[in-house]
N, C-alpha and C positions, 0 to 999 in steps of 0.2 A: 301381604298378610304379615301380621305380627303375632308372636306367641301370646296366648291368653294367660298362661301360667297355671292352667288347671290340668295340664297333662294330655289334653286332647288335641287332635290335629284340626286343620281348618275345615275339613268336610263335616265335622261334628256340628258346626254352626250353620250349616245350610239345611234348613228345615225341609225344603221341598225335595232334597235328596234323601235325607234321613228317614222321613216319614213316608211309608209306602204300604202296599197291601201284600199279605202273604200269598205267594203263588199257589199254595196248596189249599188253605182253608178260606182265603179271601178276607180274612180279618186284618185289623190294623197290625202293622209291624214296623220295625226300625232296621235300617241297613247297618251293618258293621262298618265302623270308620277307623277302628284301631288296627290299621294295616301298615305295612312297610313297602317301600319301593323294591322292585325285584333286584335292582343293583345292590341294595343293601343286604337282601337275603342271600344273594350269591357271594357275598363277601365273607361269609363264615361257614359255608357248607362243609368244608373239610374238618371243622371242629365237630360237627354233627355226625360225620361219617365214623368217628371214633366210637360212638355209643348211640347208634341210630334207634335203638329200642328202649332207651331210657325215658320214661314218661314223667320223671320227677324234676328234671333239670335239663338245660340245653345240651350239656356234654359232661363227661366224666373228667374231673380235673387231673386225677392221677394218670389217666391215659393221655391226656393232652401234654402233661409234663414228660411222658415217656417218648411220644411220637413226634412232637412238635418242638420248635418251628420246622417248617418244610425245608429240607436240605437244598432242593434245586427245583425251581419253578420255571416251566417253559410256557410262554403264551405269545399270542400274536399281537402285532402292533395295534390292531384295530380296537382292542379292549384294554391295552396296557395302561392307559392314562386313568380313565374313570374307575375301572375295576380295582386297580392297584391303590388308588386313593381311598376308595371305600374300605377295602380289606385291611389296609393299614390303620385307618380310623377305628374300625371295629376292634382290631387287636389291641390298640392303645387303650381303648375304653375298657375292654375286658381285663387288661393289665391293671388299670387304675382301680377296678372293682375287686382285684385280688383273686380273680378266677384263673389266671395264668401267670407264669413267672417270667415272661418275656414280652417285649413290646414291638418286635418286628416279626411279621409272620413268615418271611422267607430269608434264608441265609444267602441264597444266590438266585438271581433272576436272569433269564435269557429270553429276549424277544426274537422269535423266529419269523423269517420272511414267508411270503405266500408262494404256493406252487401255481404258476400261470399256465394257460394252454394257448400255445401259439402267440405268446406275448401279452395275452389278455387275461384279466381276472375272470375266474370261472363263475358262471351263473346259469341257473336253469333257463332263464329267459333268453340267453344267448345260445343255449343248446351246446355249450362247450365244456360241460362237466365231465371230468375223467372219473370213471367208476373203478376203484382199485380192484374190486373183486373180478371184474372182466379181464384185466391185465394179469392179475394173480393166477387165474385159471389158464391163461394163454402162455405165459412165460415162466410162471412160478413166483411165489411170494418172496423168495430170497432175491431173485433178480429184480423184482419191482422195488423192494426195500433198498437194495444196493444202488439202483439207478437214482432214486429220489435223493439219497444222501450224497451221491457223487455229483449232483448237478451244480453245486457250488456251496459257498459258506452258508451255514445254517441261518444266519441273521439276515440274509439278503433274499429278495424275490428271485425265483428260478423258473424257467420255462420248460414245460413238459413236451416231449416229442416221442412219437412211436419208434423212430429209428434208434433213439438213445436207449430205450427199453430193450431192444433186440441186442444191442451191444453189451448190456449188462448180462443178458441171458448167455451170451457166448462166453463171457468170463466165468460164470458159474459152471458151465459145461466143461470149460478148460480145467478148472479145479478138480472136477469129478474125474477127468481122464488122468490126472496125475497119479492116481492110485496104482496105475499099471507100472509105475517106475519105482515103487517102494520096495526096498529089500531089507530083510531082517538084519543082516550083518554086512554092512558096506561102509567104507570110509568116505565121508563127504569131502568134496574138494574145498580148498580154502575159500574160494569165491562163495560157495553155498553157505559155509559156516559164518563168514563175515556178514553176508547179506541177511542171514536169518537173525543174528543178534542185533544188527542195526535195525531191522524191521520191528522186532519186539520192542525195542527202546522207543523208536519213533511212533509206533502205533499207540503205545501206552500214553505218550505225551499228547498225541492228537486226541485220543479219547478224553483225556482230562480237560482239554480245552474245547471240546466239542467240534473239532476240526475233522469231521467224518469224511469229507471229500478228499482231504490229503491222506488220511489213513487208508482209504480205499486205493488211492494211487500208489502208495507204498506196497500194499499187498498185491497189486497188479504187477508191480515190478518183481516182487518175490516169485509170483507165479510164473513170470517169463523166465527167470533164472532156473527154476525147477523144471520148466518145460525144455529148456535148452540142454540139460544134462541127460545122460543115458539112464542113470539111476541115482537114487539118494536114500538115506537111511530112514528107518521107521521112526527113530527119535525125532529127526527133522520134520517128518510128516505129522507126527503127533503135536509138536510145538506149533507148526503152521496152522493146523486145524483149530487149535484152541484160540489162537490169536484172531483168526478170521471168523470164529463162531458168533461173536456178537452181531456181525453183519450178514452172515449167511447161516442162521441157526439150524434150519432144517437139514441142509446139506452136511454141515459139520457134524451134527449129532448122528446122522446116518453113517458117515464115514468112520466116525469114532467107534460106533457099535460094530462095524465090520472088522475092526481091529481086535475085537474080542473083549473090549472094555465094558464092564458091567455098570460102573457108575456113570452119571451124566457128564458130558463134556463141560457143563457149566458149573461143576463143583469148584469152589474157589481154589482148592489146592492144586488144580490142574494148570493154572496160569503160569507160564514159564518165566524164569528169571534170565535176563540177559547177562552175559559175561563182559564186563568193561574192557577186559584185555583183548576181546575179539571184535571190538567195535572200531571202525574207521569212520572218519568224517566224510560222508557221501554227499553232502548238500553244500550249496553256496548261494549267495545272493546274486541273482541275475539282474543287472541294471536294465531298466526299461526306459527307452527314449522315444519321443515322437518329434519328428523333424529336428532331430539333434538335441532336443531339450529333455533334461531329466524329468521323468514323470513318476518315478518310484522304483521299487525293486520287488522281487518275488523270490522266495526261497525254493530252489529246484534241485533235483539230483544232479551231481556231476556227470558230464557225458551226455546230457540231454541234447537231442537234435532240434533243429529249427521248428519242425512241425509240432513236436511235442511241447516246445516252449510256447508257441502261438496258441495251442489249445488250452494250456494252463492259464495263460494271460487272459484269454477270452472268458474264463470262468471267474476271474477276479473282478468283482464289481467296481473296485476303485479305479480301474482303467476305462470304464465304459464311457465316461464323458470325453475322453480323448479319441477313442477308437470306434465306439458304436455307430453304426450306420455310415461309416466312412471306409472307402476302399483305398487300400495302400497301393501306391504306384511301385513301391520298392520296399523290401525288407532287408536290412543289413544285420546279419547274425554273426557274432564272434563267439565261438563255442567257449562255454564256461566263463564268459565275461559279460557281454551285453547284447541287447537286441534293439534295433532302431527302426521304427516304422516311418517311412517317408510318405506323407499324405498330400 
């Protein structure tokens, strides 16, 4: 097909398609041919969302200038190519027409991986679809959310398992029980203070880089520290609740209100600032070897034991090609230095 230059699409020239009968009166009628592909329609929906009831124009230019471009767009790999091509094309065309003052629709884009069930892509035909509401009712939505984010890096495919959800539920319950240790006026130990300020700093950085799995790992470490002490201050508890609140919002808001706080825990002014003077370097790069050959490194907390190191490495997709579906005959672990898998 070649464009005719009259502004009509190819269907307009197919008379047997255009000419038809009206389904209501039975008289002669013509089918509408001035339509667009749904990929093209879906490429500018977020412009229309700004002024959905405007019947005079596609969208309000002033609102578009205020709210767009999109700061952060998360989408799956399956539609990343075609959808992003169309939406950038539409945005550039709108810019050329003077309807918007930017030519790139998204400031930042992150392609997320899929959640698999038992290593397979979910589908109704396979009968392996995970229904979030069922697990949410069973273990709580905080636990479900935490588990999904803890599975691995956001950009990689991750496999869902029932056992893992139960583990996340236990962590949420562990946080709940910490309330019993809170004291109005108590001096925190140096270990608690340093760990708290390190956690605030590291979680901030992880959130900025969408490393939610490592943020949760750090908060689990902080939970273990608070569990190990006899008591800790109300100030430490408040700071911990605020930092964990994006991951366990229902629990954190409930604990916050039980402290007598009237405002929401999600008020911006509640986010704590860490004290650089109270921060120590708790992490290092653990060298990962397979049969004595260097295969990469992973940032882990100092003092991590072999089992914890192996669990973190198993969640890092970059090592899958060396370790997946392979049984190690021996694992050599040198604390705070390296781990070598002998296969």
